[in-house]
N, C-alpha and C positions, 0 to 999 in steps of 0.2 A: 520793480516787482512784476509788472505786466509782461515785460520781455522774458523774464525767468519763467513765468507761467506758460507762455507760448512755447518756450523751448522744451519744457517738460511734456506739454501736450503733444508736440511733434514726435518725440521719442516714444512716448507711450502708445500713440496711434500706430507707429511702425511696428512696435512689439506685438500689438494685438493682431494686426493684419497678417503677420507671417508666422506666428507661433500658436495662437489660440486653437484654431481648428484641428491641425494635426495632433497637437498635444492632447486635446480632450478626446479624440478618437481612441487613444490608448488608455487614458486615465479612467474613462467610464467603464471599460472592461475590467481594469485592475481593481477598481473600487468594489464592484459586485463580486468579482472572483475572490479577492482576499477576504471579504466579509463572509462569503459562503465557506471558504476554506476554514476560517476560525470557528464559524458556527458549527460545522460538522466535526472538526478535530477536537473541540472542547465539549462535545456532547450537548450542544445548545446551552451554553453557559448563561446566555441572556434570559433563558426561561428557568433553568434549574436553580440558579443562585439569585434570582430576582428578589425573593423575600429577604435573603441575607444582605443584599445591597441596601435595602431600606434600613435594616438594623445597623449596618456600618455607618450610614449617613447620620442616623440619629445619635448613636453613641459617640460619634466622632466630633461632637460639639464641645467637648471638654477642652479647656485651655491648654496650649502647648507652649512652653517657654522657648523663645528665640526661633519659632517656626510657626507657619500657618497650621491651624488645626485641620483635620480632614474636612470638616464642614466649610471652613474658610476657603480651602483649596477648591472644594466643590462649587462654592459661590463665585470664586474668581473664574472658574471654567464657565459657569452659567452667565457671568457678566459678559462674556464674549459670545456665548451661544444664544441666550435669551435677549434678543434685541432686534435690530433692523432686519435680520434674516427671517424672523418670525412674522414681521409685519409687512415690510416692504418686499423682502425676497419672495415670500409666498405669493404676494400679489403679482409680482413680475412673472413668476412661474406660470400662474394661471392665465395671465394676459397673453403670454407668448406661446405657452404649451397647451393651454386648455385645461379643463377640470381634471383630466386624467393625470396631469403632472403630480397631483396630490398623492395618487396611489404609488407612484415611483418614489416620492419622498418617503412614504411609509416603508416600502420595501428596502430602500437604501438604509433607512434608519434601523430597521430590525436587524439586517445583516451587519450594519455598522456598529451596533452595540457590542458585538464580539470583537470587532477591530479596536474599538475604544477600550475595552477591557484589556486587550493584549498590549496596546501601546502605553497605557497608563501604568500597568503592572511593571513593564520593562523600565519605565521612567523612574519608578520608585527603586527598583533593584540597582540601577546604575547612577543614582543621584550622588552628589558630593556635598560636603559641608564646608561653608566659608568660615573665615576666622571669626566673624561676628555671630556664628551659630546658626545662620540661616542655610537652607538647602537650595541647591540648584540642580536642574536636570532636564531631560527631554530627549527627543530623537537625536539631536547633535551629540549628546553624551552617550546614549546607548549605541549609536553607530560607531563613534570613535573608540569606545571601550569594548563593546561587544563584538564588533566586526573588525576592529583594528584598522579602520579606514578614516584617517584624518581628512583626506580630500573629500570624500563623500559626506562626512559630517559637516565640513565647512560649506559645501554646496547647499546642504539642507539649511544650515544656519542663515546663509545669505538669502535663500528663498523665503524663509520664514520672516526675516526682517523686512523684506520688501512687501510680503503679503500682509502681515499684521501691523508692522510699524508704519507702513505707508499706505498701501492700497485699501485695506479694510477700514482704516481710520478715515480715509477720504470718503468712503461709502457712508460711514456713520454721519459724518459732517454734512454730506450732500443730502441725506434723508432728513436730518434735522432742519436744514434750510427749506426743503420742499414742504415739510409738514407745517412749520411755523409760518411760512409764506401763505399757504392755503388757509390757515386759521386766522392769522393776525396781520398778514401782509408785511411781515418783518423783512427788512433788506438783508440779502444774503451776505453782503460785504460786512455789515456790522455784526451779524450773527457769527460769521467766521472769526472775527476779531475776538468776540466774547468767548467763543469755544477755545481759541488758542490760549487765552488768559486762564480759563478754568482748568484746562488740561495741564498747563504749565505748573499750576499749584499742586495738582495731584501727582504728576510724574516725578517732580522733584522731591516728593515726600517719601519715595521708596516703596518697594514691593509689599512690605508689611502693612503700610497704610492702605494700599490698594486692596489687600485681602480683607481688612477690617471694614472698609467702606462698602465693598461689594457684598459682604455678608449681611450688611444692614439694608442696603438698597434693593438688591435683587429679589429677595423674597417678597418685599412689600410691593414692588412694581409688578411682579408676576401675579401676585394675588389680585390686585385691582383689575388687571387686564383680564384674568380668567373669570373673575366675578362678573364683569361686564359681558363677556362671551357667554357665560352660563345663563344670564338673564335673557340674552337674545335667543339662545338655543331653547330656553324654556318657553319663550313666546312663540316659537316656530317649531315645536317638537313634532307636530304632525307632518312636517315637510322633510324631516331628516332622512327617512327611508329613500325618498326620491333623490336627495342630494348624494347619498352614498351610491345609489344606482347610477347616477350621472357620472360620478368619479370613476367607477369601475368600468362602465361602458366606454367612456372616452379614453381610458388608459390603454386600451388595446385597439384604438383606431390609428392605423399606420398610414393613413392617407397623407398626412403631413410629415415628411421624412426629414431627419436631421442631415446636416452636411458631413463632410469628412469621409475617411476611408471606410467607415462602417455605416454610412448613411442609408444603405439598403437594409440594414438590420434595425437601427434605432429610429424611433419616431421623435419628432420635436417635443412631444409630451414627455417622453422618457428622458431625453437630454436635459430639458429645463427642470424637470422634477429632481433629477440627481444632482445637477449643478447647484440649484438653490437649496436642496437638502444638505449638501456638503457645506455650503456657506453658512447655513444655520446651525447644524449640529456638529460639524467638523470631525465626524467619526472617521478615522483613518488618515486624516490630513496631517496629523502630527503636532497640533497646536495645544490641545488640552493636556497632553503629558507634561508640558512645561509648568502648568499649574499643579498637576498631580504630584510632581517631584518635590514641590515645596512643602508638602505636608509631612507631619511626623506620625508614622503608623507603626504597628508591630509586625505587619506582614505586607509585602508589596501588593498582594491580591486585595487587601482591604481597600486601597485607593483605586485599583482597577475596577472594583465593583461599584464604587461611588461614581466614578466617571462614566461608567456604563449606564448608570441611572440617569445621569445628566442628559444623555442622548434621548432616552425615553421621554423625559420631561419636556425637552425641547421640541421634538418633532411630533410624538404621539399625542401630546397634550396642547402645547401652545400653538404650534404650526397648524394643527388640525382645527383648533378654535378659529384662527384667522381665516383658514380656507372655507369653513362652513359659514362664517359671517359674510364672506364675499359671495359665495355661491347661493346663499339664501336671498341676496339682495336683488337678483334678477337683472343686474346691470353690469355684470363683470365683463361682458363682451360688446356692450352697445355704445359706449361713449369714448372709445379709444383711450381709456385711462390705463396707466401702468404704475408700478411702484407704489409709494405711499399714498398717492392721490386716489388710487383704486380702493384701498382699504378705508381711507377717510370717507370716500363717497358711499361705500357700503354701510359704514356706521351712521352716516347721515340718513340713509334710507331706513335704518332700523330705529334710531333714537333721536332723529332730528339734527338740527344744527349743532347741538351740544356735542354730538359724536365727533365732529371735526376738531373742536377745541380740546375735547378729552384726549383724543389720540395724539394730538400735537404735544400735549403735556406729558403723556405717558412715554412718547417716543423720545422726548428730551432725556428722561431717566434711562430708558432702554439704551439709547445710542451713546449717552455719555458714559454709562457703566461699561459699555462695550469698548469704548475708546481706552479706558484705563485698564481693562482686562487685556485688550490687544497689546497695549504697551508692555504689560508685565511679561507676556510671552516673548516679545521681541527683545526686551532688555536682557533676559537670560541668555539669549543667543549672541547678543553683542558681547557679553562678558565671556562667552565661550570662545569667541574669536579673538578678542582683545580686551582683557579685563583691566582697563586703565581708566582713570578718572576722566581724562580728556576725551577718550573715545565714547564713553557713555554720555558725556555732556554734549558732544557734537551730534550724536545720534538723537538726543532729545530735541535739539534744535530742528533737525530734519523732520522729525515726527510732527512738530508744531507747524512746519511749513506745509506738510501734506494735509493736515487738518484744515488749514486755510484753502489749500488747493481744491479739496473736495467741496468745500462750501461755495466756491465761486465758479465751478465748472459744471458742465451738463452731466446728468445722471447716466447717459448712455456710455460715455467714455470712462467714467469712474467705475461703473459696474463691469464693463468689459475688461478693464485693467485688473480688477479684482479676480475675475474668472481666470484670467491667464496665469497670474502669479500663483494662485492657490492650486491650480492644476499642476504646476511644476513642483510645488512643495509636496503635494500628495503623492506624486510619482516617485520621488526619492524615498519618502517614508514607507510606502507600501512594499517596496523592494526590501527595505531593512526589516520590516515585520515578518516577511516570509523567511528571510535568512535566520532570524532569531526566534522563530516559532518553537524550536525545541525547549528554549528557556521558558517560554510562556507555559508550555505543558508541564515543565518541571515545577514551576511555582504553583500552578493550579493543583497539581497532584499533592504537593506538600501541604497546601492549605486545606484541601478536602480531607486528607488523612487525619490531620489534627482535629478538624471539625467533627469528623465521624467518631473520633475517640472521646468526644465531649470536652475537649480542651479549647481554650482561647488561642487561636493560631498565632504563633510567633515564629518568625523566620530566623534561623541561625545559619549563617553562611559557612561556619566551620563544618557543617554536615555535608557540604558540597565543595570539596577542595578545588574542583575544576573551575568554579566560579571565581575564586580568588585570583586565578591566573588571568582573568579578564580585567583586572584592575579595580574590582569592587572593594570598597573600604570595609574590612571586617569589623571595625569599631562601630559601624552603623547598624550591624545586624548580628548582635551577640547575645 
């Protein structure tokens, strides 16, 4: 096992050294550009239809036979969004990019809400139905059917499998090990073995079980974390104006520049904020659409609005709470702490030693729900490439290996690996979103027209013969 681990470490390190910097020089421009493009072309959909997104999420809780409800799909999306990115990722962004990284997280999330709306609406439009009645979909499907490019779709599917099935799950396991070691001195080797066992139980239960479990765990864990943050904010409310001033002032400090071909334009604060923001809310990356496609809704825009809401909850609420907790502690730059250790140290500053143990427990829930949510995304793309029992079984074994890999390796190599592969995934998806943007506008126009007429929007594909030529199953939208 040790030889196999060293072999993978060598390959991953080579990949990071030669791919990460040039790739992110392009992706950072694309993320902001595509988000701005959809924000303007949809007339600021993230503002205009935000109240409607809340209604869609609430009324989407009704049971759906043989499919995830809109609420369960939303929770599965949050299972991957609300997790290590909100706790460990925010801390890493602040440690490496300074307080200003939080502003760039906000900006990327605001623009990304429109990208999330677009990609999840498309995922619903191009979803397919399996023989057992469950739905599958996502960027691999809307690229293959919408753009008629099997090669590009396969490239995205492989990229997502590496990102969510392997790299992100390694990050989750690594953060669990760090948090539990800080709190209870648990040995990483044994924690890794336990995580492998628990993950195996979940992923062999199927995507339906993942949705049900996520729908129960995610709201509870998010509530406990937000309540703790609210108490800390209430205790320090007079300091909040100075914290926001610090964030805004530091956001435009370009003294520490990023590397790469655009290093003269982007600061380290901007780069880290956008990188960690993408890891956390995934807007435009192409991951959440895989969960969005599994829901049963009357109109594709229904789920687009729900996933758009997920970005807001993730970054504007949960990530902001973590950032303020850290910045209120006055020790975010003084002890050379990064990742989950920085957040735990901040909680100890506010509520004593209990804070370290509390966060370790919460992170167990955050990270484990993220692991099963990540797996759900990756399995859909394995089935897109090779929907055979043996291929899914083999994939599950590799996922379990990377859970252990993350548990026993250093955080620096695990996070760097995640950054690199998620950049490649976002690159492919963003190109597809621009190419398919006319369909996003068509769906939005159809939805708003019915809404304005006082109807409950229902999408009927027979009204758009040109869509049927793209391989959309008319039986799903009649």
